C-alpha positions in Angstrom: 0.9 18.4 1.7 -0.5 20.5 4.4 -3.8 18.5 4.3 -1.9 15.3 5.0 0.1 16.9 7.8 -3.2 18.0 9.4 -4.6 14.5 9.1 -1.5 12.9 10.6 -1.9 15.2 13.6 -5.6 14.7 13.9 -5.3 11.0 13.8 -2.5 11.0 16.4 0.1 9.6 14.0 2.5 12.5 14.8 2.4 15.4 17.2 2.7 19.0 16.1 6.2 19.1 17.6 7.1 16.0 15.5 5.6 17.6 12.5 7.8 20.7 13.0 10.9 18.4 13.4 10.0 16.6 10.2 9.5 20.0 8.3 12.9 21.1 9.5 14.5 17.8 8.4 12.8 18.1 5.0 14.1 21.7 4.6 17.7 20.6 5.5 17.9 17.3 3.6 15.3 17.6 0.9 12.7 15.0 0.0 9.1 15.2 1.2 7.3 15.3 4.5 6.5 11.6 4.5 10.2 10.6 3.9 11.3 12.9 6.7 8.7 11.5 9.1 10.0 8.0 8.4 13.7 9.0 8.5 13.2 10.5 11.9 11.1 7.5 13.1 8.2 9.7 13.9 5.9 7.6 11.7 6.1 4.3 9.9 5.4 3.8 6.2 2.3 1.8 7.3 1.1 4.7 9.4 1.3 7.0 6.4 -0.3 4.5 4.0 -3.2 3.9 6.5 -4.0 7.7 6.5 -3.6 7.9 2.7 -5.9 5.0 2.2 -8.6 6.8 4.2 -8.2 10.0 2.2 -8.5 8.3 -1.2 -11.4 6.0 0.0 -9.5 2.7 -0.3 -9.1 0.1 2.4 -5.8 -0.6 3.9 -4.3 -4.1 4.1 -1.4 -5.8 5.8 0.7 -8.0 3.7 2.8 -9.8 6.2 2.9 -13.6 5.9 0.0 -14.3 8.3 -2.2 -11.9 6.5 -1.9 -13.3 3.0 -4.3 -16.1 2.0 -2.5 -18.7 -0.2 -5.8 -19.5 -1.9 -6.2 -15.9 -3.0 -2.6 -15.7 -4.2 -3.1 -18.8 -6.4 -6.0 -17.1 -8.3 -3.6 -14.8 -10.2 -0.6 -16.1 -12.1 2.8 -15.0 -10.5 3.9 -13.2 -13.6 0.8 -11.0 -13.5 1.4 -10.3 -9.7 4.9 -9.3 -10.4 4.2 -7.3 -13.5 1.5 -5.1 -11.9 2.9 -5.2 -8.3 -0.5 -6.3 -7.2 -0.8 -9.2 -4.7 -4.1 -11.0 -3.9 -4.2 -11.3 -0.2 -7.7 -12.6 0.7 -11.4 -12.3 0.3 -13.6 -9.4 1.2 -17.3 -8.7 1.4 -19.4 -10.4 -1.3 -16.4 -12.8 -1.9 -14.4 -10.1 -3.7 -10.8 -10.9 -4.2 -8.8 -8.3 -2.2 -5.6 -7.3 -4.0 -2.9 -5.2 -2.3 -1.3 -2.4 -4.3 1.0 0.4 -3.3 -0.3 2.9 -5.9 -3.6 4.6 -4.9 -4.0 5.5 -8.7 -4.0 1.9 -9.8 -6.9 2.0 -12.2 -9.6 0.1 -14.1 -7.1 -1.5 -16.4 -5.5 -3.3 -13.5 -8.8 -4.2 -12.0 -10.1 -5.6 -15.3 -7.0 -7.7 -15.8 -7.2 -9.1 -12.3 -10.8 -9.9 -12.7 -10.2 -11.6 -16.0 -7.3 -13.7 -14.5 -9.2 -14.6 -11.2 -12.8 -14.8 -12.5 -13.8 -12.8 -9.4 -14.7 -9.2 -8.6 -11.7 -7.4 -7.3 -11.3 -4.8 -4.6 -7.9 -3.0 -4.4 -6.4 -2.2 -1.0 -3.4 0.0 -0.2 -0.3 -1.6 1.4 3.1 -0.1 2.2 5.3 -0.4 -0.9 8.3 -2.0 0.9 6.2 -4.6 2.6 4.3 -5.3 -0.6 7.5 -5.7 -2.6 8.8 -8.2 0.0 5.5 -10.1 0.1 5.4 -10.4 -3.7 8.9 -11.8 -3.6 7.8 -14.4 -1.2 4.5 -15.3 -2.8 5.2 -14.8 -6.4 8.8 -15.9 -6.6 10.7 -12.8 -7.6 11.0 -9.1 -6.8 8.1 -6.9 -8.0 8.6 -5.0 -11.2 7.4 -1.4 -11.3 3.7 -1.1 -12.2 3.2 -1.1 -16.0 
């Protein structure tokens, strides 16, 4: 995770002193560096996901209530949103349907399914898992199931 640590410092998310604190916390309490940074309130989950999105070449998206377009949400059945933990949030360039996911490894099968359901091209965007789960509960009526 040294690469991520360097990026977090480069992008000003955490200082080198903060990074040392998080490493010490991780060594004492277990877990990974990201968990330690969040536990120590040196970074938020959103900060970490933004950096991760950049490293994997995916856009980042907010999924708070004001950021979610109800028209986009309505294009995919709630059971599909819940099953795949993938929430349509808006429209991007070329009228693509932008769908928030928490897993940067969400693949072609998911995109194909979402395109079939919505009738639109789909662009996946990363969102913090906790916020995405909460947004799915609000917009799709039940807690998100783990991605299938």
